[in-house]
BAGUKE-434658 format. One line per field, with one value per residue (C-alpha): residue number from 1; chain; x, y, z. Coordinates in steps of 0.02 Angstrom, whole numbers. Layout:
<rs>
i = [NUM; ...]
ch = [A; ...]
px = [X; ...]
py = [Y; ...]
pz = [Z; ...]
</rs>
This chain:
<rs>
i = [1; 2; 3; 4; 5; 6; 7; 8; 9; 10; 11; 12; 13; 14; 15; 16; 17; 18; 19; 20; 21; 22; 23; 24; 25; 26; 27; 28; 29; 30; 31; 32; 33; 34; 35; 36; 37; 38; 39; 40; 41; 42; 43; 44; 45; 46; 47; 48; 49; 50; 51; 52; 53; 54; 55; 56; 57; 58; 59; 60; 61; 62; 63; 64; 65; 66; 67; 68; 69; 70; 71; 72; 73; 74; 75; 76; 77; 78; 79; 80; 81; 82; 83; 84; 85; 86; 87; 88; 89; 90; 91; 92; 93; 94; 95; 96; 97; 98; 99; 100; 101; 102; 103; 104; 105; 106; 107; 108; 109; 110; 111; 112; 113; 114; 115; 116; 117; 118; 119; 120; 121; 122; 123; 124; 125; 126; 127; 128; 129; 130; 131; 132; 133; 134; 135; 136; 137; 138; 139; 140; 141; 142; 143; 144; 145; 146; 147; 148; 149; 150; 151; 152; 153; 154; 155; 156; 157; 158; 159; 160; 161; 162; 163; 164; 165; 166; 167; 168; 169; 170; 171; 172; 173; 174; 175; 176; 177; 178; 179; 180; 181; 182; 183; 184; 185; 186; 187; 188; 189; 190; 191; 192; 193; 194; 195; 196; 197; 198; 199; 200; 201; 202; 203; 204; 205; 206; 207; 208; 209; 210; 211; 212; 213; 214; 215; 216; 217; 218; 219; 220; 221; 222; 223; 224; 225; 226; 227; 228; 229]
ch = [A; A; A; A; A; A; A; A; A; A; A; A; A; A; A; A; A; A; A; A; A; A; A; A; A; A; A; A; A; A; A; A; A; A; A; A; A; A; A; A; A; A; A; A; A; A; A; A; A; A; A; A; A; A; A; A; A; A; A; A; A; A; A; A; A; A; A; A; A; A; A; A; A; A; A; A; A; A; A; A; A; A; A; A; A; A; A; A; A; A; A; A; A; A; A; A; A; A; A; A; A; A; A; A; A; A; A; A; A; A; A; A; A; A; A; A; A; A; A; A; A; A; A; A; A; A; A; A; A; A; A; A; A; A; A; A; A; A; A; A; A; A; A; A; A; A; A; A; A; A; A; A; A; A; A; A; A; A; A; A; A; A; A; A; A; A; A; A; A; A; A; A; A; A; A; A; A; A; A; A; A; A; A; A; A; A; A; A; A; A; A; A; A; A; A; A; A; A; A; A; A; A; A; A; A; A; A; A; A; A; A; A; A; A; A; A; A; A; A; A; A; A; A; A; A; A; A; A; A]
px = [108; -49; -164; -342; -511; -625; -813; -967; -1029; -1185; -1337; -1297; -1118; -1162; -1210; -1033; -959; -1008; -947; -1014; -1056; -917; -1009; -1018; -841; -779; -881; -834; -649; -658; -477; -511; -550; -465; -549; -490; -525; -453; -446; -519; -442; -496; -319; -239; -243; -270; -304; -334; -331; -445; -407; -547; -451; -268; -218; -265; -164; -23; 120; 35; -126; -36; 53; -109; -195; -52; -52; -240; -244; -93; -168; -335; -241; -157; -218; -265; -406; -428; -555; -445; -343; -435; -613; -656; -588; -679; -841; -813; -771; -922; -1040; -974; -1021; -1208; -1219; -1112; -1243; -1312; -1420; -1321; -1377; -1392; -1322; -1291; -1141; -1050; -989; -848; -767; -584; -528; -351; -320; -356; -435; -588; -589; -760; -750; -889; -857; -933; -861; -921; -825; -845; -857; -740; -727; -704; -707; -618; -674; -553; -603; -537; -616; -676; -752; -846; -912; -969; -1064; -1148; -1201; -1277; -1360; -1451; -1557; -1647; -1679; -1805; -1930; -2022; -2140; -2092; -2149; -2029; -2167; -2098; -2192; -2101; -1932; -1851; -1694; -1535; -1529; -1716; -1819; -1955; -2085; -2103; -2262; -2258; -2401; -2448; -2459; -2295; -2208; -2022; -1923; -1767; -1640; -1603; -1446; -1417; -1288; -1326; -1483; -1517; -1453; -1492; -1461; -1611; -1549; -1389; -1438; -1391; -1524; -1555; -1713; -1809; -1743; -1809; -1981; -1988; -1933; -2069; -2199; -2145; -2151; -2322; -2248; -2296; -2177; -2196; -2093; -2081; -2103; -2237; -2170; -2000; -2065; -2105; -2247; -2295; -2408; -2407; -2374]
py = [1146; 1151; 1299; 1242; 1302; 1216; 1234; 1129; 1022; 1077; 963; 915; 868; 756; 603; 600; 569; 385; 248; 279; 161; 130; 240; 390; 359; 379; 534; 624; 581; 482; 433; 338; 367; 371; 293; 332; 325; 389; 221; 173; 321; 450; 514; 388; 405; 251; 262; 145; 197; 122; 144; 184; 245; 218; 289; 463; 445; 558; 622; 793; 718; 621; 780; 879; 741; 733; 922; 931; 788; 855; 1030; 962; 870; 1031; 1143; 1277; 1169; 1027; 930; 774; 811; 690; 634; 767; 909; 841; 842; 1023; 1082; 992; 1066; 1239; 1216; 1183; 1189; 1032; 922; 780; 629; 469; 288; 291; 457; 634; 649; 802; 844; 959; 996; 1044; 1107; 1121; 1192; 1028; 912; 906; 812; 770; 726; 636; 642; 531; 588; 439; 296; 123; 176; 239; 424; 493; 455; 568; 543; 616; 686; 778; 944; 1003; 833; 825; 1002; 971; 814; 900; 1047; 931; 820; 973; 967; 819; 643; 631; 489; 461; 333; 223; 361; 487; 584; 658; 594; 671; 720; 687; 760; 658; 529; 521; 361; 292; 160; 20; -84; -250; -339; -425; -264; -287; -121; -88; 72; 107; 247; 338; 428; 548; 493; 613; 682; 513; 387; 348; 218; 133; 35; -51; -50; 72; 117; 231; 325; 249; 76; 91; 145; 1; -124; -65; -76; -252; -311; -228; -121; 55; 182; 343; 458; 396; 574; 670; 830; 799; 763; 875; 853; 685; 576; 391; 258]
pz = [-27; -135; -122; -91; -31; 94; 113; 155; 11; -81; -84; -265; -219; -71; -174; -247; -74; -90; -207; -383; -525; -653; -779; -661; -599; -777; -817; -656; -658; -496; -460; -299; -117; 52; 204; 379; 565; 727; 817; 985; 1077; 947; 918; 801; 613; 506; 320; 173; -9; -142; -327; -450; -603; -566; -735; -670; -508; -565; -457; -461; -393; -257; -201; -196; -97; 28; 47; 76; 202; 298; 303; 367; 504; 560; 700; 573; 500; 625; 522; 518; 675; 792; 824; 953; 845; 692; 791; 843; 667; 596; 726; 689; 505; 509; 319; 313; 400; 296; 335; 352; 362; 551; 613; 557; 442; 380; 206; 150; -16; -38; -209; -274; -448; -539; -411; -300; -135; -62; 121; 213; 400; 535; 703; 807; 886; 811; 630; 495; 531; 356; 171; 47; -133; -259; -429; -579; -535; -705; -747; -582; -600; -778; -728; -580; -689; -819; -689; -620; -780; -696; -761; -902; -919; -1083; -1158; -1306; -1425; -1347; -1259; -1098; -946; -799; -730; -562; -481; -495; -356; -324; -337; -448; -406; -534; -524; -616; -703; -539; -441; -348; -318; -299; -272; -376; -357; -520; -576; -719; -847; -989; -1072; -1154; -1027; -847; -714; -633; -485; -545; -729; -866; -996; -1143; -1093; -1238; -1200; -1022; -1083; -1208; -1074; -956; -1095; -1145; -964; -933; -794; -742; -665; -570; -458; -279; -220; -314; -236; -316; -490; -637; -763; -688; -796; -745; -875]
</rs>
């Protein structure tokens, strides 16, 4: 039986409880994820596994995953015991609350020695009730620590314009005045994702300049040193 700890996810960790881009999957050591639900009566237990990086799915990992899931299904933890017990455990842990697409969701992190398991729980009937995203622990923690430096936006001359937190949005306005919002993700200090596209920070600035586009933080309150270009 693997020894592990369980706690609510931090705000920075929550975004990793969803499917990531291939680039972030590789940097964080995302092995795959488990999706499950408790069926129509709330007491069954159905699961489906999805591979991300099958080369990291070692016997040691599979044993740790089994141990964590089985422990969370036990009466001692109860988080994955059934839908009603999940709801009670989630409500008892207010720090786990997170905004979902249509309802309140709850996030927990379980750590074994080498692996991190990020659980996003939705204790309502008619939906999948949990997702468990599995990571190489040290890789995930390293990426989160670096992403907390924020995403840097520059102009084509490398002058810094502003920064936004990882996962926030920018507004791009094209030459015709049409505006569109794009989510942004930190890759490293010199690379970022804007929407579904990967850019070097200078490449993005040059592309915007060539296309006569301007860009700014969607939320001025969440930006730093904002100077529109």
